C-alpha positions, 0 to 999 in steps of 0.5 A, a space after each residue: 913341245 919346244 917353246 917358240 917365245 916366252 909367253 908360251 912358257 909355264 906359269 911356274 916359269 914365267 911368274 918367278 924367273 926374270 926375263 933373262 932367266 926365262 931366256 935361258 930356261 927356253 933355250 936350254 929346254 929347246 935344246 934338250 928336247 932336240 937332244 934327248 928325243 929317244 928314251 935311251 938318252 934319258 935317265 930314270 925312265 923319264 919322258 921327253 918333257 920332263 927331262 927337258 924341264 929338268 935340263 932348263 932348270 939346271 941351266 937356270 941354276 948355273 946363273 941364277 939363285 933363289 934369294 932369301 926374299 923368295 925371288 930369283 937373282 943373278 949369281 954375283 949380284 
């Protein structure tokens, strides 16, 4: 289900990503939830929620990367 605020994000997102990255995740997830509403639009027989999570992580990884310290940092920092 779409997320209305950052507090609703899964712990696996809230506990590892900086706030800006969480915003990216939430917006990408919600957009993908709407875009991939029918099974024909998804790959590998993935369900709607799984597809939305994959899209959201891909969006985060465009701007952020996991550093050697194990934390997520904005690319270029």
